N, C-alpha and C positions, 0 to 999 in steps of 0.2 A: 791606550786606553780607547773604548767607544763612549758615548755620551752617558753613558750609565755606569762606568768605571770599572767594564770589562775589555778585554782584548779586541783588538780589532785590525783589518787590514790596512795596509797603506793605502789603497784608493779611498777606503772608508774616512781615513782620518782627513786625507786632503779635503774631499766632502763636506767634511763637519768645518774644517779650518776654513774653508770660502764662506760657507754657512755663516759662521762666528765673525766674520770681518764685513758683511754684508750686516749684519744686525748691529754690528758697532758704527756704522758710517750713517745711521739714523736718516737713510735716504728714503723720500716717501715711496710707500708700498701702493698703499690704494689712496685714491680720490676720487670722491663723489661729486659730482656736479649739480646741483638744480633738480635734486631727487623728486620727483611726484609720484603719486600713485594715488589712484581712485580708482573706487568699483561701482559699480552700475545697478540700481534697483528699479527696474522697468526705462524709464527715461529718466530720471534722477540720479544725477552724479552724487557721489561720498567721497570727500576727500578724505586719504588718510595720511597720506605722508606731502607737505605741505610746499617743498622746494628747500631739501637738505644741502648743505656741502659741509664737507667732511673729509679729512687728509687722517691716514694712519700713516706711522712712521715705521720703518723696521726695527723688529725688537721692542715695539711699545705694545704697551697694554692698557687698552680704553675699556671703560663700561659705559654703559648706555641707562640710565633710571629714567623712573617716572611711575606715572600711575596706569594702570591697566587701560588699555583699548587707547593709549595717544598716540600707535604708529612703531613702537619698539620692535616688536617682531616682524612685522611687514617691511620695515629698512633694514634689519637684520636679513630677512632672505633675499633682498634685492642684492644688498651688497654681497651675498654669497653667491649670486647667479641663480637661486634658484625660482625666483619668479622675475620678469622685467618690470622697469618702472613705466609710467603711464609716458613720462619724459623725464629727460638727464640722463646724464652719463655715468658709468662707474668705471674710470679707468683704472689699470694695474699693471705693476711693473713699470722695469726701465728697459726699452722706451715704453712710454705707460701705451694702453691700447684699450679701447672702451670694448667690455667684455659682451654688451650685447650687439656687437659688430660681428662676433663668431658664427659659425653654423652650429647648429644644435649639437653636432658632435664635436666639434672645437670645446666648443662647451663643458660638454660632457668630461671629455677628458683634462680639461683644466680646473674642474670642480675636485674630481680624482686625485689628480697629481700634486695640486698647488695649496688645496683650502682643506682644513680638517672640521668636522661639526659634531657638536655636543649638544645632546639637546635634553630636556627637563626628562622625558621617559626616555630612556637610553637605545631601545629600540634592537637588543640583543637579539642575535637568531638562537630559540631556544632548545633546537635539537644540536646545537654544537657546543662543544666546551669552551672554557674563557678562552685558550689557547688558539683554538679554530678561528673564535668570532675577532681574534685581534687579528691574525694572519688573514683574515678575509679580503680585506681591501689590498694587500699586496698580493695576493692569487689572482684575483680579478684582474690587477693591472698586469699580469704576467710574469711578475718575479719567480724565482726559483722556490719551491717548497721549501728545501731545504734551509736556505738564507731566510726566508720569512719565519719560519720555526726558530730559527737562533734570535732573530731579532724580536719577535714577540715573545719570547720567555724573557729577555731584555727590560724590555717594556713592563711584563707583568712581574718582575721584580722590582725594578723602577718604581710601580705605583703600590708596593706593599704586599704582592698575590703572588709571589714563587709559590706558595701551599696549595694553590686553588686551580693550577693548570687544568687540570681534569674535570673540574667540575662545570658543569650547567649552569643557567642563570637563574634555574628555580632554586637550585642547591645556595647560592650567592645572597647575601645580605643585600637590600636595596645600594646601600654605600659601596659594596664590593663590586655590585653591578657598575653603577655609576663610573667608579674607578677602572675597571674593565672597558667602559666606551672612551673613557678619556686616554686609555693605552691605544686603542682602535685606531683613533683621530689621528694620532701622530705617527703611525707606522710607516707611513709614506713620506715623512719629514716635510711637513706643510710648512706654507711661509706664512700663513694666517689660520690662524684657528679661531671658530666663530661656536660661541656658545649661547645657549638660551634657557635662563632659570634654571641650569645645572644642578643649584643646591635645593630648588624647591622642594623636594621631597625627602631632604635630608636632615637627621638630627644635628643637634650640635657639634657632637664629635665629628660626624663625617662630613659634615661642611666644612669644617675644620681642618680635614684632611685632603679635603678637593682644594681648598684655598692654598695650602701648602703647596700642593700637586703643579697646580696651575704656575705658581710663582718659580718653582723649580724648572718645571720646562720651558718656560721663559730665560733663565740664567742659563741652560742647558743648552736648548737647541736654536737661542735667538728668535723663538717664534713668535710673530707677533700675535696678540689676543684681543678681540673683540667681543665683549658679551654684552647679554641685555639680562638685566638681573633687578628684583625689588630687593635683594639682600645687602643694604649699604655696608654692611662690614666687609664683604666679600668686594663691594665696589670700590672701597676705599684702600684696597691692597693694591688697584690698578694705579697706573701713572696720571691717567687723568678720568673723570668723570664727567660727561655730558647727561645734562637732565631735559628730559624730550616732554613736550606738552603741546598739544593739540596738532600734532604734527611737523612741530619745528623745535629746536633747541634752543633750549630759553638760558 
């Protein structure tokens, strides 16, 4: 059976078992060391992240909370290798390697193959169906269209959208669009899922559905989850909550 309760090949089963074993071992997956980030306006330095240390283990779910403007999203972007720190290191994997020692091409490949991203605004491609949107990362990675379509259908069923495969984003509700984005974020089986205010635009019913989905993904795929959120109810569902203030954890 695959990760969503459907038949899979022996090779897929072996891959899943390896992932589950890694998740159960609770080995360090990501380690941030003395991360600082400043922006400059004219000659004035504006520090945003002031020397953060953080370790995330395989299979762990971590929430970062705090007021607006304290550096949460900036830190998430650095940990997701979307922008470099002013100083410090982001070590990933075993053996650990500093992400920002990679070439730009290596870093792009790493993000595509190892990380999943979900944002408050889902960034679905409006001209494509839900199924095509979920398939897109796999197709870009060069995977077989036939296999990618099967996996995308499995994931859309997993997030409760089996009946919406051919619908375009404009034909979906906000909650449905976010669930499509979640399915898209895990089609390449990332080791770490990063989310930024993913429930910010959702009503209470859809918030609850998204919270449930994150927990099921963590339990089913052993994917580590790091999310930035103002939603304390969602944060309390994680294994750990880190509170950020003035660019540091408190």
